[in-house]
Structure formats: C-alpha cells, structure tokens
N, C-alpha and C positions, 0 to 999 in steps of 0.2 A: 504494500500500500504506500502511496506517495505521502511524504511528510511535508511537502511544500505548503507554505501558507497561502491559501487561495484568497484571503481577504474577503470572504463572503459576509455580507451584511444582512442577507435574507435567504430565502429558500431558492435553490437553483434546480432547474430541471434539465436533464440530459436526454435528448431524443436520439435513439439509435436509428441509423439509416436502414431502411428495409424496402425491398422490392417484392411485390406480390406476383404470383403467377397463376394462370388458369391452364389446365391441361385438357384438351379435347381429344377424344379417341374415336376413330371410325374404322369400319372395315375398309379394305383397299378400294372397293367399288364405291365407297362413300366420300371420295375426295371432293366431289361437287357439293355434297352437303356441308363439308367443312368450310368450303369457300363461301357458301351462302350465309354461314353464321360468322363470317369474317375472321375465322380462327387462323387463316393463313394469309390474310391480306395486310396485317400489321406487323411491325418488327417483332421477331421471335424466332423460334427454331421448330423445324418439323423433322420427324423421323419416319422413314419408311421401313417396315419390318416384314421380312420374308422368313418362312420356316427353313431351317437348315437340318442337316443330318443329326448333329449333336447340339449345336448352338444356333441361335437366330442369326440371320443376315440383316445388316442394317445399312441404310443410307441416311446420313445426317445433312441437313441443309438449312439455310436461312429462309424464313418465311418472308412475306411481303413481296413475293414474286408469283409467277405463273406456276404454282406448285403442281397442279393437276397435269400440266404438260411435262414437267421435269420428272415426275415419278414414273412416267411411262416411256420416257425417252431412252432409246436403246444405247445411247452413248454412255449411260451410267451402268451398263451391264446388269441391269436389274432382271432377275429371272421371272418375268411375267408381272402381272398386277400384284401390288403389295397385299400382304395378308392383313396388315394393320397400318394405319397412319396416325401418328400422334403429333399434335400441334401444341407448342408451349408458348404462350404469349402472356402479356400483362393485361389485367382486366381494364386498366385505363391506358392512356397513351404514354406511360412513363418509361417504357423500354425503348431504347434507341437502336439504330442499326449497329453501332459499335458494341452495345450490350449483346446483340444477337450474335455477332462474330465471336465474342468471348465465350458465350454459352455453346455455340456450335463446336468450337475447338474442345472445350471441356467434355462435352458429351461424346464426341468422336474418340478422344483419347481413353475415356473411361470404358467405352464399349470394347475397344481394342484390348485393354487390360483385363476385361471380363471374359476374353476369349471369343468374342463375336467376330464374324467376318464383316468388315466394314468397307464399303466401296469408296474408292478415291483416296487421295493423300490426306494427311492430317491438315485441317484448315489453318490458315496463317493467324487467325485471331485478330485482336486489336489491342492497342494500348489505351487504358483508361486510368483515371486517378486511383491512388492507393485505396481511398475510402470506397470508391465505386467498385473496385475489384473485390474488396472484402464483402460488400453487399451482394455482388453477383455470385461469389462462391457460396455464401449462405443460401441464396436462392437455389443454386445448382444442387446442393446437398438435399434440400427439401424436396425438389423435383424428383431426384433419384430415389429417395426413400418412399415418396408417394407412389412412384411407378412400381417399385418393388412390392409395396404393401398391397397394391391393387392387382398384382400378378401380371403386369404388362412388360416388365423388364428386370434384369439383374437377379434372376433366380439363383440362389446359392452364393451370391456375393456377400461377404460380411458387411453388415450395416455400418460398422466402424470405418471401413475403407470408403464407403460411399459418403460418409460425413466428412472425412478428411479430403477426399477428392484426389486427383492426380497432382503430383508435384509439377510435372511438365511432360513433354513427349517421352515415351519409353526410351531408355538407353541414353538419355542426355546427362544424367547425374549418376556417378558411380561412387561407391563407398571407398574403393581403393584405386590407385593410379596404375595404368598399364605400363609395360616396359617399351621403350622406343627412343628415338632421337629426341633430344631435349633442346629447347630454344628459350631465350628470355626476351622480354620487351620492357624497355625502361618507361616508367611512368613518374608522375610528379610525387608520388608517395612511396616509390620503391619498385623493384622489378617484378614483373609477372612471369610465370613460367608456363611453357606449353610442351606437351609431349606428342610427337607424331607416332601413332600406333593404331593397329587394327582398323586401317583405312579411315582414320579420323584424326582429329586434332583436339587435344585434351588440355584444358586449363587446370593446373594443379591446385590442390588445397593451399590456402594461404595467399594466393595471388590477389592483388588489388583489382577491383572492377569498378569503373565509374558509371553511375547511372545518371545520364545527362538529363536535365530538365527538358521536357518536350519530346524525348525519345526520337533522335534524328533518324534512326533506321528502324522501321516498324518491326521487322522480323526479329532483330536483336532486342528491341524494346519489349516485345512479348515474352521472350525467353527470360530477360532480366526481371520482368514483373512477376512471372510465375515463380522463379527461383527465390526472389526476395520474399514472396508470400510464404513459400515453403520452408524458409529458414536456411536455404542453401547459400544464399548471399547474406552475410551478416554486416550490419552497419559499422563503420569505423570512424570516419569523420567527414562532415559535409556530404558531398555527392559520392564519396568513396565507400565501397563495401569490400569484404574479403570473402573469397570462395571457401566454403566449409567442406565441399566435396569436389571430386573431379568432375568437370563439366565438359561435355563433348560438343564440338562444332564441326561443320562440314569442310572448312577450308581455313588456311592461315589468314585470309582476308576477313572471314567472319569472326575468327578468334580475335583479330586485332580490333575490329569494330566493337566486339563484345567487351573487351578490356578497356578500351579508351572511351567508349560511349559516344563515338564520333563516326559519322558515315564515311569520313575520309580515312579511316584506319587502313593502313597498308600492310600487306604480308611481308614487305621488306623490313618492317620494324622488328620482326622476329629474327634473332641472330643466334647461331650456334656458338659453342665454346671457341671455335676457330674464327669467329667473326663473319662466317658465311651466312647469308640470309636464307630463310626457309625456302623461298621459291627457287633460288639458285641451286641449292643442294638437291631439291626434288627434280629440277630440270636436268642436272648433271647425272643423277641416278637413272632417270628415264632415258637419257641419251645413251648411256652405257648399255642399258637393257635392250633398247631398240637396235643398237649396233650389233650386239651379240645375237639377237634373234634373227637379224638379216644375214649373218655370216652363213655361207653354204656349209652344210654338214659334210664332213668327210665320211666316205663310205668304205667298206671293207675292200672292194676292188682297188681303190685309189691308194690304200695304205699297205696292202698286203704284197709281199714278195713270196716266191715259192718257199714253202716250209714255215712261213710265219703263222702264228696262232693269234687270231683276233679275239680280244675279250670284249664282251658287250659293254657299252657305255651308255648311261642314261642321258637322253637328249636334254638340251636346255629349253625350258618352257617359260622363261621370263619371271 
C-alpha cells in the first residue's frame, strides 16, 4: 500500500475503466440474421467456427465489414459454410477499430495456444494506451470465460490461463537464451545484447529496451505493449525498460527497432566481438555457403585411378 500523503480533504472516488461486450451467436447459415441485428456492422470481432477432427477450426476477423461475404470467400480456405458464427461487439459505440484489432490478435493467439487450427497469420494488432490495453485485456478474459461457460469455445482450457491471456505471439518470449552468434548494440543507458540462433534473433535478458512515446513502428509497438503488460519488459527509468526474458525477433533490423524504439533502427548497429556488423557477417556466411553449393561435385570416375578405392563422402547441403 502506498504511504504517500494524498492531501485528501474529502471523500474521493476512483472509477475503474471498463468496456462492456455483447456476444451474438448464430448458426453458419444465420450470418444474415447477425447482420440484421447489426452485430457485425460495428467495430468488434467475429469468429467463424468449423468442426475439426479433434479441435475446432477457427477464422478470426474484425467486424464492421462485409462479414457474410468474407466467411464464404474461398481465399480464406474455409471448409464450407461455418458451423457457428460468433460476433463480439460493445452494446454502445464505445469500441473503436483499434480496440477491434487488439481483440482480434488476442483471440487468434489464444485459439492457437488452445490447439485450434486457425486460418491466416497472426493479426498485427494495434497500439493503444496502457490504460486502454489493460481494459481490453479485462474484456478479453471475460469474453473467453463467457464463451467457455456457454460451451461455445475453449473446452478443457484452464480458466486461469484464459484470465491471464497470452503474453504475446507463441515463441516470442523464452525462459532461457539459445546458443549462437552474439552481437551488442550501444544505447544511451548501456549495451543491449542479441543472439542469432534457431533462425531468429534473440534479445537477451537484461538488455535495455526503449518504449518510445507514440510507438513509431506499429508492429514493434504491439510487441512492446504486450510484453510490458506481461511483465517481460520491466521499467527502469523514463522510457527505458529491461528485458526479463529472451525475446525473439525476425531480423536484426526488427531487433534494432525493438531496442531503440525508433523506426530508423538499423541492423548495422549490431556488432560482433570482432566489430563486424550482423548483416555483414550473415552476408559473408551466405556467400560462402552459396559458393560451396555451386562448386561441381567430384565424382568417382574423375578421382579414381586403377586400383584406387573410393570411400563414400556425404555431399554438402548448405
């Protein structure tokens, strides 16, 4: 409990932010009925559900669009008409398109973690204020538990995990650091470290991360927002945080933007112990690999002379 002197002279009331939600459920053939009650015409999220062999098949999208067309569009690889359509909206107009993008991403990731087959890539989400994100996470957990209680989703998933929700996309935060080439990037508060391993680039625990006001790069801003909420990024001073776990990025450029909080973060900022930048080292390694792969393989007739014995040699595969 805080011991600060609040200098209160009368009663004070603190109102907690809260967003309400309404969930409409219809059979797949009732998409038109959902549209008529405006459940898919305002900002929100909809879920198409198909039966699977062991787990349901989902498609998660933002409402406020031509949902009836999207759910039957072959480009989403949907196996025929949906068995169920669920639409999640606010009873008033308090939900924004950015809110919809946040909820769309959370539902997609949670369905993946529940073992569902979910069509499409993980949505990019949106950056909202810290207070708004906390309110949306509360709404998200209430929606998930309501769907589970009503028997529409998340059968067998622990309620506790639905209340906590996902930290971020699966595989982005690891408890331990992998082995691989190591690089550092200088920041105003000390060096950040990155490991190149397992076809990814990993920010190591203890590295400083700047969360810039306004989130200049949305994809990086979403990841920072989620990890800050999950306690994987711990506040240090001002805009600077420290990584509490190993955090995975797709490229040295993304890792530089993540650490600096700036859209102009460059992969050349990452340097190995020998001073060579990450892109240069990767390019040199790829060049050697490609050259070796392009070399003609010597065969037994070219090497053998009468009486020689040729031992089999494993070919180079890159």
